[in-house]
C-alpha positions in Angstrom: 106.6 75.8 -5.6 110.3 75.3 -6.6 110.7 76.7 -10.0 113.8 77.0 -12.2 113.9 79.3 -15.3 115.8 78.4 -18.6 116.7 81.0 -21.2 118.7 81.2 -24.3 119.4 84.8 -25.1 120.1 88.1 -23.6 116.5 89.3 -23.7 115.4 86.1 -22.3 117.7 86.6 -19.4 116.3 90.0 -18.7 112.8 88.4 -18.4 114.1 85.8 -15.9 115.7 88.4 -13.8 112.4 90.3 -13.7 110.7 87.2 -12.6 113.5 86.6 -10.0 112.5 89.9 -8.2 109.3 88.1 -7.1 110.9 84.6 -7.0 114.5 85.2 -5.6 115.0 81.5 -4.9 114.5 80.3 -8.6 117.8 79.3 -10.3 118.4 80.7 -13.8 120.1 78.5 -16.5 121.6 80.4 -19.7 124.1 79.5 -22.3 127.7 80.4 -21.5 127.8 81.9 -25.0 126.3 85.1 -23.2 129.6 85.3 -21.4 130.9 86.4 -24.8 128.6 89.0 -25.7 127.8 90.7 -22.4 129.2 93.9 -21.4 131.9 94.1 -18.7 129.1 95.6 -16.3 126.7 92.6 -16.9 129.7 90.2 -16.4 130.5 91.8 -13.2 126.9 91.6 -12.1 126.4 87.9 -13.3 129.5 86.9 -11.4 127.8 88.2 -8.0 124.5 86.9 -8.8 123.4 83.7 -6.8 121.8 80.7 -8.7 122.7 81.9 -12.0 124.2 78.9 -13.8 125.7 78.9 -17.4 125.4 75.7 -19.4 127.8 74.6 -22.0 126.8 74.8 -25.8 128.8 71.8 -26.3 130.4 69.2 -24.1 134.0 69.8 -25.3 133.8 73.5 -24.8 135.6 75.3 -22.0 134.7 78.4 -20.3 138.1 79.0 -18.9 139.4 82.6 -19.2 135.9 84.1 -20.2 134.9 85.2 -16.7 136.2 84.2 -13.3 132.9 82.7 -11.6 132.1 79.6 -9.7 130.4 77.2 -12.1 128.4 74.7 -10.2 129.1 71.8 -12.7 129.9 72.2 -16.3 126.9 70.6 -18.4 125.0 71.0 -21.5 121.3 71.8 -21.1 120.6 68.3 -22.4 122.6 67.0 -19.4 120.8 69.2 -16.8 117.5 68.2 -18.0 117.1 64.8 -16.2 118.1 66.4 -12.9 115.9 69.5 -13.4 112.7 67.5 -14.5 113.2 65.3 -11.3 114.0 68.0 -8.7 112.1 71.0 -9.8 108.3 71.5 -9.3 108.1 73.9 -12.2 110.4 74.9 -15.2 109.8 78.1 -17.1 111.4 78.2 -20.7 112.0 81.6 -22.0 112.3 81.0 -25.8 110.5 79.1 -28.4 108.0 76.4 -27.7 109.7 74.1 -30.1 113.1 74.5 -28.2 111.2 73.6 -24.9 109.6 70.6 -26.4 112.9 69.2 -27.7 114.4 69.4 -24.4 111.6 67.8 -22.3 110.2 65.2 -24.6 112.5 62.3 -23.4 111.7 63.1 -19.7 107.9 63.2 -19.6 106.5 60.3 -17.8 102.9 60.7 -16.2 100.8 63.7 -15.5 100.8 62.6 -11.7 104.6 63.0 -11.5 105.6 65.5 -14.3 106.5 69.0 -13.2 104.9 72.1 -14.4 106.4 73.5 -17.5 105.8 77.0 -19.0 107.2 78.7 -22.1 107.4 82.5 -22.6 108.7 84.3 -25.4 111.6 86.6 -24.8 109.9 89.8 -25.4 107.3 88.7 -22.5 104.2 88.9 -24.8 102.8 85.4 -24.0 103.3 82.7 -21.2 101.9 79.3 -22.2 101.0 76.4 -19.8 102.7 73.5 -21.7 102.8 70.5 -19.5 101.0 69.4 -16.2 98.5 72.1 -16.0 96.4 70.6 -13.3 98.4 68.6 -11.0 101.6 70.1 -11.7 99.9 73.5 -11.2 101.3 74.9 -14.4 98.0 76.8 -15.0 98.3 78.5 -11.7 101.9 79.2 -12.2 101.1 80.6 -15.7 98.8 83.1 -14.1 101.2 84.2 -11.5 104.0 84.7 -14.1 101.7 86.8 -16.4 100.7 88.9 -13.5 104.5 89.4 -12.8 105.7 90.2 -16.3 102.4 91.6 -18.0 102.2 88.7 -20.5 99.1 87.1 -21.9 98.5 84.0 -20.2 97.7 81.0 -22.6 95.9 78.1 -21.0 94.7 75.3 -23.3 93.2 72.6 -21.0 89.8 71.9 -22.3 88.2 71.9 -18.6 89.7 75.3 -17.7 88.5 76.9 -20.9 85.0 75.5 -20.3 84.9 76.3 -16.7 85.0 72.6 -15.6 87.4 71.2 -12.9 88.7 67.9 -14.1 88.6 65.0 -11.7 92.5 64.8 -11.4 92.3 68.5 -10.4 89.6 67.9 -7.8 91.7 65.0 -6.3 94.7 67.3 -6.0 92.6 70.0 -4.3 91.5 67.6 -1.7 95.0 66.1 -1.4 93.6 62.8 -2.5 96.1 60.7 -4.6 94.2 59.6 -7.9 94.4 55.9 -8.6 91.6 55.2 -11.3 93.1 57.5 -14.0 91.0 55.6 -16.7 87.7 56.3 -14.9 88.6 59.7 -14.2 89.3 60.6 -17.8 86.2 58.8 -19.0 83.9 60.9 -16.6 85.8 64.0 -17.2 85.3 63.6 -20.9 81.6 63.2 -20.3 81.4 66.4 -18.4 82.9 68.1 -21.2 80.2 67.0 -23.8 77.5 68.2 -21.3 76.3 65.3 -19.4 74.8 65.8 -15.9 76.9 66.9 -13.0 78.8 64.1 -11.2 77.4 63.0 -7.8 79.8 63.3 -4.9 79.5 61.8 -1.4 82.0 62.6 1.4 82.3 60.5 4.6 84.3 63.4 6.2 84.1 67.2 6.2 85.1 68.9 2.9 87.5 71.7 3.4 86.4 73.4 0.1 83.0 73.8 -1.6 82.5 71.4 -4.7 83.2 73.1 -7.9 80.7 73.4 -10.8 80.2 70.2 -12.5 79.8 68.3 -9.2 76.9 67.9 -6.9 77.1 66.8 -3.2 74.9 64.0 -2.0 74.2 64.2 1.7 73.4 60.5 2.5 74.8 57.2 1.3 71.4 56.0 0.4 71.1 59.0 -2.0 74.6 58.1 -3.4 73.5 54.6 -4.0 70.5 55.8 -6.0 72.8 57.6 -8.3 74.2 54.6 -9.6 77.8 56.1 -10.0 79.9 58.9 -8.6 82.8 60.0 -6.6 83.2 58.7 -3.1 85.4 60.9 -0.8 86.8 58.9 2.2 86.8 55.2 3.6 84.1 53.0 1.7 82.2 51.0 4.2 82.5 47.2 3.7 78.8 46.9 3.6 78.5 48.9 0.3 77.5 46.7 -2.5 80.2 45.9 -4.8 78.2 46.7 -7.8 78.4 50.5 -7.1 80.1 52.3 -10.0 82.2 54.8 -8.0 85.5 56.4 -7.9 87.1 56.6 -4.5 89.3 59.4 -3.3 91.0 59.4 0.0 92.3 62.6 1.2 95.8 62.3 2.7 95.4 65.0 5.4 95.7 63.1 8.8 98.7 63.3 11.3 99.0 60.3 13.4 100.5 60.9 16.9 102.0 57.6 18.5 103.4 57.2 22.1 104.9 53.8 23.0 106.8 52.0 25.5 110.6 51.3 24.8 111.2 48.3 22.8 107.5 48.0 21.5 107.1 44.8 19.3 106.8 46.1 15.8 104.0 43.7 14.6 102.1 44.5 17.8 102.3 48.1 17.1 101.3 47.8 13.5 98.2 45.7 14.6 97.2 48.1 17.3 97.5 51.1 14.9 95.6 49.3 12.1 92.7 48.6 14.5 92.7 52.0 15.8 92.3 53.4 12.2 89.4 51.0 11.5 87.8 52.1 14.5 88.1 55.7 13.4 86.8 55.0 9.9 90.1 55.8 8.3 92.4 54.2 5.8 96.2 53.8 5.9 96.1 55.8 2.5 94.5 58.8 4.7 97.6 59.0 6.9 100.1 61.9 5.8 102.8 61.4 8.5 103.6 59.6 11.8 104.6 61.8 14.8 106.3 61.3 18.3 108.5 62.8 20.8 112.1 63.3 20.0 113.2 60.8 22.5 111.2 58.2 20.5 112.8 59.1 17.2 115.1 56.0 17.0 112.3 53.5 18.3 112.6 50.3 16.0 108.8 49.8 16.0 108.2 53.3 14.8 111.0 53.2 12.3 109.7 50.0 11.0 106.0 51.3 10.7 107.1 54.5 9.1 109.2 52.5 6.3 106.5 49.9 5.6 103.9 52.5 5.1 106.1 54.9 3.3 105.4 57.7 5.5 107.7 60.4 7.1 108.4 60.0 10.8 108.5 63.4 12.5 109.8 64.1 16.1 109.0 67.1 18.4 111.0 68.3 21.2 109.9 68.5 24.9 109.9 72.2 24.6 107.7 72.3 21.6 105.1 69.6 23.2 105.2 71.7 26.4 103.8 74.9 24.6 100.5 73.0 23.8 100.2 69.9 26.2 97.8 72.0 28.5 95.2 71.5 25.7 95.1 67.6 26.2 94.5 65.1 29.1 97.7 64.7 31.2 99.2 61.3 32.3 101.3 61.3 35.5 103.4 58.3 34.3 104.2 60.0 31.0 105.2 63.3 32.8 107.5 61.4 35.1 109.3 59.5 32.4 109.2 61.7 29.2 109.1 65.2 31.0 105.8 66.1 29.3 102.2 65.3 30.3 101.1 63.7 26.9 102.9 62.3 23.7 100.4 61.3 21.1 97.9 64.0 21.0 100.3 66.9 21.2 102.4 65.4 18.4 99.5 64.9 16.1 98.2 68.3 16.9 101.6 70.0 16.2 102.1 68.1 12.8 98.6 69.0 11.6 99.1 72.7 12.4 96.4 72.7 15.0 93.7 70.3 13.7 91.2 68.8 16.2 92.7 66.1 18.0 90.8 62.6 17.9 89.6 60.6 19.7 88.5 63.0 22.5 89.1 60.2 25.2 92.7 59.2 25.3 93.4 56.0 23.5 95.8 53.6 25.1 96.5 49.8 24.6 99.3 47.5 25.5 101.6 50.5 26.1 100.6 52.3 23.0 98.8 55.7 22.9 97.5 57.0 19.6 95.9 60.2 18.3 94.7 61.6 15.0 94.4 65.2 13.8 93.3 66.6 10.2 95.3 69.0 8.7 94.1 72.4 10.0 92.0 74.5 7.5 92.0 78.4 7.8 89.8 81.3 9.0 89.4 84.4 7.0 87.9 87.3 9.0 86.5 89.3 6.3 85.4 93.1 6.5 82.5 93.6 4.2 82.3 97.3 4.4 78.8 98.9 4.4 77.4 95.9 2.5 76.9 96.7 -1.1 78.9 94.7 -3.7 80.9 97.5 -5.3 82.2 98.1 -1.8 83.4 94.7 -1.0 87.0 94.0 -2.0 88.0 91.6 -4.6 90.0 89.8 -1.8 87.1 89.2 0.2 85.0 88.0 -2.8 87.7 85.5 -3.5 88.0 84.4 -0.1 84.0 83.8 -0.1 84.4 81.8 -3.2 87.1 79.5 -1.9 85.6 78.8 1.6 83.4 75.7 2.6 81.6 77.7 5.3 80.5 81.3 5.9 79.8 82.4 9.4 78.2 85.7 10.6 75.4 87.8 11.9 72.4 87.0 9.8 71.8 90.5 8.2 75.5 90.3 7.0 75.6 87.0 5.6 72.3 87.7 3.6 74.0 90.4 2.0 76.6 88.2 0.5 74.2 86.0 -1.4 75.5 87.0 -4.9 78.9 85.8 -4.0 78.1 82.6 -2.2 78.1 79.0 -4.1 75.8 76.3 -4.1 77.0 73.8 -1.6 78.6 76.2 0.7 77.5 76.1 4.4 75.9 79.3 5.5 75.8 79.6 9.4 73.7 82.8 10.5 73.3 83.9 14.0 72.0 87.0 15.8 73.2 89.9 17.9 75.4 89.3 21.0 76.4 85.8 19.6 79.9 86.9 18.7 81.7 84.5 21.1 79.7 81.7 19.8 80.3 82.6 16.2 84.1 82.9 16.7 84.3 79.5 18.7 82.3 77.8 15.9 84.7 79.2 13.3 87.7 78.0 15.1 86.2 74.4 15.7 85.2 74.2 12.0 88.9 75.2 11.0 90.2 72.8 13.4 88.4 70.0 11.5 90.1 71.2 8.2 87.5 73.6 6.8 88.2 76.8 5.2 86.0 79.3 6.9 84.9 82.9 6.4 83.9 84.8 9.5 82.0 87.9 8.4 82.2 91.2 9.9 80.6 94.4 8.8 82.8 97.5 8.2 86.5 96.7 8.9 86.9 93.4 10.9 89.6 95.2 13.0 87.6 98.2 14.0 84.8 97.3 16.5 84.6 94.1 14.5 85.3 90.3 14.8 89.0 90.1 14.4 89.9 91.0 18.0 87.7 88.4 19.5 88.7 85.9 17.1 92.3 86.3 17.9 91.7 86.4 21.7 89.9 83.1 21.5 92.4 81.5 19.1 95.3 82.3 21.6 93.5 80.6 24.5 91.8 77.8 22.9 93.1 77.1 19.2 96.5 78.5 19.1 97.8 77.3 15.8 94.8 77.7 13.6 95.9 79.5 10.4 94.2 83.0 9.9 93.9 86.0 7.5 92.3 89.3 8.3 90.9 91.0 5.1 90.2 94.9 5.6 87.0 96.6 4.7 85.5 100.2 4.5 84.9 101.3 7.9 81.7 103.1 9.0 83.6 106.3 9.5 85.2 106.1 6.0 81.9 105.4 4.3 80.0 108.2 6.2 83.1 110.7 5.5 82.6 110.0 1.6 79.3 110.9 1.7 79.7 114.2 3.6 82.8 115.3 1.6 86.2 115.3 3.2 85.6 115.9 6.9 88.5 113.6 8.2 91.4 115.4 6.8 93.1 115.8 10.1 93.6 113.6 13.2 90.3 112.1 14.5 89.1 109.6 17.2 86.7 107.1 16.7 84.4 106.4 19.8 81.7 104.0 20.3 79.1 105.1 22.6 78.0 101.4 23.4 78.8 100.5 26.9 77.8 96.9 26.5 81.3 95.8 26.7 83.2 99.0 27.9 82.2 101.0 31.1 80.5 104.2 30.6 82.9 106.2 32.7 85.9 105.0 30.5 83.7 106.1 27.4 83.0 109.4 29.0 86.6 110.1 29.7 87.6 109.4 26.2 85.0 111.7 24.8 86.3 114.6 27.1 90.0 114.0 26.3 89.5 113.8 22.6 87.2 116.9 22.5 89.8 118.9 24.6 92.6 117.8 22.2 91.0 119.1 19.2 90.4 115.7 17.6 87.5 115.6 15.1 85.2 112.9 16.4 83.4 109.9 14.6 80.9 108.4 17.0 79.7 105.0 16.5 76.4 103.2 17.8 75.3 106.6 19.2 71.9 105.6 20.6 69.5 102.7 21.0 66.1 102.1 22.6 68.0 101.1 25.9 70.9 103.8 25.5 69.4 107.1 25.5 71.1 108.9 28.4 74.6 108.1 27.2 73.9 109.9 23.8 72.5 113.0 25.8 75.5 112.9 28.0 78.1 112.8 25.0 76.3 115.7 23.3 76.4 117.7 26.6 80.3 117.0 26.9 81.3 117.9 23.5 79.0 121.0 23.3 80.7 122.4 26.4 84.1 122.3 24.7 83.3 123.2 21.1 82.0 126.3 19.1 78.1 125.8 18.8 78.5 126.4 15.0 81.0 123.5 14.5 79.8 121.5 11.5 78.4 118.0 12.4 77.8 115.5 9.5 75.1 112.7 10.4 74.9 109.7 8.1 72.6 106.8 8.7 72.9 103.5 6.6 76.0 105.1 4.8 76.3 103.7 1.1 73.2 101.5 1.6 69.5 101.4 1.1 67.5 103.9 2.9 70.7 106.1 3.2 70.1 109.7 4.9 72.5 112.6 5.2 72.3 115.5 7.4 74.6 118.6 7.7 73.8 120.6 11.0 75.7 123.0 13.4 76.6 121.2 16.8 74.2 123.4 18.7 71.4 121.4 17.0 72.9 117.9 17.6 70.8 117.1 20.7 67.6 117.2 18.5 69.1 115.1 15.9 67.6 111.6 15.0 70.3 108.9 15.3 70.4 105.3 15.9 72.5 102.2 15.9 73.1 102.5 12.0 74.1 106.2 12.3 77.6 107.5 12.3 78.2 111.1 13.5 81.2 113.1 12.7 82.0 116.3 14.6 84.4 118.7 13.0 86.8 121.1 14.7 87.9 124.7 14.3 89.3 123.7 10.8 86.0 122.3 9.5 83.4 124.2 7.3 80.7 123.7 5.0 81.2 124.7 1.5 78.9 126.4 -0.9 78.1 122.9 -2.4 76.9 121.6 1.1 79.8 119.5 1.7 81.8 119.2 5.0 85.4 119.8 4.5 88.2 120.0 7.1 91.3 121.9 5.9 94.4 119.9 5.7 96.6 122.9 6.1 97.9 123.6 2.5 98.3 127.2 1.4 95.8 128.0 -1.4 
């Protein structure tokens, strides 16, 4: 978000410089009178500072002789305001609210186009969302600046203070330009006075769950019975004209076009219109037009982009070549364009990896067409041992913002307190890891925000590695994030005391994916090297001999009195903890929910029955 800061005093400039540490590209506008009061050291610093602009107090004043510095253009702040209100996405005034109002009052037009405007006092006590709280994202920016500066955020929009998402805010979330402002205002006002939640029907997948105050209707028939509501997507011509609806069309589709040289512009437009109708999309749903670089000056494409007011983006042969293997190839295209496909790779690249439609190549009269929705995102979330207090805030936030939760059934069941009504919950069973990852990637390619759940830490025997392997092979552009969780070793160690204070090795005894010979070799080498050991998946009904062999190897190389901690269901219901010497490990009861931590020569059991490994400090 492009943001400029405007300040009027020395204290205000100090606040602006604090914010710039987190937003280094944000220009700062300050009065040139500061040049008269600043110290020599400050003047030298200001001279070297990028994006620091001093505005004149009066038009006739001159700054010559005060300081040698490059002035971008000498204007008063009143003269700067039209440009700032137009080019910046956000303005932060550091000073009095009244001053800010006087400067912006002649440049406010409509909430759909006005920038975010914030006001913060020069001492940094409060930061106020003053203008364009929703569409301009002033409320979001206010919270961000409050976190940076420690100021108290002040947000006054009624819907925010009531925990209601206004319709204009909902439209912005789904990238849908709002046209019927009167209906939106009327229905939002009704929600504020406590009327029933607003029905919503969507003819396309929603990337995010509906917020409080809205309820999703699954069928067109059910929507018609409601009598009014929000329709997301293209409205079929068969729908009765008497239906009281507010239509939102998400602008999230990238259109890929390949065409022959000197294509007739009107014919191209007719073909594209028919194609979009066949796909159930409006022209309003298209966010850009895309083609190969060699076609960037094709008159028919330029004409279409101009008429529909859409950007025409081009991609190089090299860029297309990186993803063309994902799509059906054309020998003619390869011979003439040096790539095997044009429309599908271009739509795919423009969308950030969205699922290309139609699956079968569309070609008509020398024109090929493809569509791809803006790709969603996968968050692979480590949920730790499972209890709520041990799940990170970042994971809880991701769960709340996602449309779909995918995971092993017991893990998803644990998350019910943080899941919202309307979220899709896809549960599956053991040994379906590849299915879960592919399903998550496919949903993200359709534009959904997806959380893929993993117990413990997703990057430690979890789902993160498999997801990234499949992403590279099949969905190479899907955005992703991996959120850490508490590992089984960390959870078990916390219940035993402090056993992992030196180098340790985690080894899974499951040979479902790794050959037992390799696992046995690792146990041998790690034990010989003096590592403490954290053993995962020690024994199952089918795997008994492996556990016995692991105990045999370790017992042959370590003192029989070496402390061993055994924790089953760490930090969970039914937890059990045992502290035993290594010589009794063969008799211990362990299963797939158990983590076994084996100490070394520095490990002891304290008088309080805690397992502690000395770090090496002199006491």
